[in-house]
C-alpha positions in Angstrom: 68.0 -45.2 -87.7 70.6 -43.7 -85.7 72.4 -46.0 -83.5 72.9 -44.6 -79.9 76.7 -44.9 -80.2 76.5 -42.7 -83.2 74.2 -40.2 -81.7 76.5 -40.0 -78.9 79.6 -39.2 -81.1 77.6 -36.1 -83.0 76.3 -34.9 -79.4 80.0 -35.1 -78.2 81.9 -33.6 -81.4 79.0 -30.7 -81.3 80.3 -27.2 -80.4 79.6 -26.6 -76.5 76.8 -23.7 -76.7 78.2 -20.4 -75.4 76.3 -19.2 -72.4 75.8 -15.7 -71.5 77.7 -14.4 -68.1 76.1 -12.8 -65.6 75.3 -11.7 -61.6 72.9 -14.9 -61.4 72.9 -14.8 -57.5 72.3 -10.9 -57.9 75.6 -10.3 -55.9 76.1 -6.5 -55.0 79.0 -5.2 -56.8 79.4 -1.5 -57.1 81.8 0.9 -58.2 82.7 3.4 -55.1 85.1 5.7 -56.5 86.0 7.1 -60.2 89.0 9.3 -59.8 91.8 7.4 -61.4 91.3 7.1 -65.1 92.8 4.1 -66.5 92.2 1.5 -63.7 91.3 -2.0 -65.2 87.6 -2.7 -64.4 86.9 -6.0 -62.5 84.8 -8.4 -64.2 82.3 -8.5 -60.9 80.5 -11.9 -59.9 79.6 -12.7 -63.7 78.7 -16.9 -63.8 77.4 -19.1 -66.3 74.6 -21.3 -65.7 76.6 -24.3 -65.1 78.9 -22.6 -63.2 76.1 -21.1 -61.2 74.4 -24.6 -61.2 78.1 -26.0 -59.5 78.3 -23.4 -57.0 74.5 -23.5 -55.5 75.4 -26.2 -53.2 78.5 -24.6 -51.6 76.7 -21.4 -51.7 73.9 -22.5 -49.8 75.7 -24.2 -47.0 78.2 -21.0 -46.7 75.0 -18.8 -46.4 73.5 -21.2 -43.7 76.3 -22.1 -41.4 76.7 -18.8 -39.6 73.4 -18.6 -38.7 73.8 -22.2 -37.4 77.1 -21.0 -35.6 75.4 -18.4 -34.0 77.2 -15.8 -35.6 74.4 -14.1 -37.7 71.0 -12.7 -36.9 69.8 -13.8 -40.2 69.0 -17.0 -41.6 71.4 -16.6 -44.1 74.6 -15.0 -44.6 74.3 -13.7 -48.2 70.9 -12.0 -46.9 73.2 -9.4 -45.6 74.9 -8.1 -48.5 72.9 -5.5 -49.9 72.4 -3.4 -46.8 76.2 -4.1 -46.4 77.2 -2.5 -49.6 74.8 0.3 -49.2 76.6 1.3 -45.9 80.1 1.1 -47.7 79.0 3.4 -50.2 77.7 6.0 -47.5 80.9 5.4 -45.7 83.7 6.3 -48.6 81.2 8.9 -50.0 81.2 10.5 -46.4 85.0 9.9 -45.9 85.8 12.4 -48.8 89.2 10.8 -49.2 89.0 8.5 -52.1 87.2 9.9 -54.6 89.9 12.2 -56.3 92.6 9.6 -56.8 91.5 5.9 -56.7 89.2 4.1 -58.7 87.9 1.1 -56.4 84.8 -1.3 -56.8 83.3 -3.5 -53.7 81.7 -7.0 -54.3 80.0 -8.3 -51.2 79.4 -12.1 -51.0 78.5 -13.4 -47.4 79.1 -11.0 -45.1 83.0 -10.9 -47.1 84.0 -7.5 -48.9 86.4 -7.7 -51.6 87.9 -4.3 -52.7 89.2 -4.0 -56.2 90.7 -1.5 -58.5 93.3 1.4 -58.3 94.8 3.3 -55.8 97.3 6.2 -56.2 98.9 5.5 -52.8 99.9 2.6 -50.6 98.5 3.5 -47.5 94.9 4.1 -49.3 94.5 0.3 -49.2 94.8 0.2 -45.6 92.9 3.4 -45.1 89.9 2.0 -47.5 90.4 -1.7 -45.7 90.1 0.0 -42.1 87.3 1.8 -43.1 85.2 -1.2 -44.6 86.0 -3.5 -41.4 84.0 -0.7 -39.5 80.9 -1.1 -41.0 78.6 -3.3 -39.1 78.2 -7.3 -39.8 81.2 -7.1 -42.5 82.9 -10.3 -41.5 86.0 -10.0 -43.5 87.6 -7.6 -46.1 89.9 -8.8 -49.0 92.1 -6.5 -50.5 92.6 -6.8 -54.3 93.8 -3.3 -54.9 96.7 -2.2 -56.7 99.1 1.2 -56.7 98.3 2.8 -59.8 96.9 1.7 -62.9 99.9 -0.1 -64.9 101.0 -3.5 -64.2 99.1 -6.9 -63.6 95.8 -6.5 -61.8 94.9 -8.6 -58.6 91.9 -9.5 -59.8 89.9 -11.1 -62.6 
């Protein structure tokens, strides 16, 4: 018969099972442009199941708070993200200003948009941010872009 203390030691000593990282919450993450080869690809909204479990409560609170505050017409701010991302893709494509010399990804979570990737010129950062801010229902834009493809990236 195995004593409880021995069993506990065996469990603690066993290697932790590796968990797959995936987009558990199905947050929209798309590549908007492909024109700057060599840009480091952002990881995207990948979480382990344990990370998702830890995040679930705060996501539900953040998601519903804008509705309770009267700032959202939908019951949860995460419900806007896929539609917002579609509008961003259309707007960036229609502008025609970024295809040739940027590689940019966008992540949407609770009406916030993260722009990640590389641009050729600093003014492209401001132009992309301004374009995305004009999209209906976007609450904020967080810019994690770098000029060129060399150096340390401002994203994971």
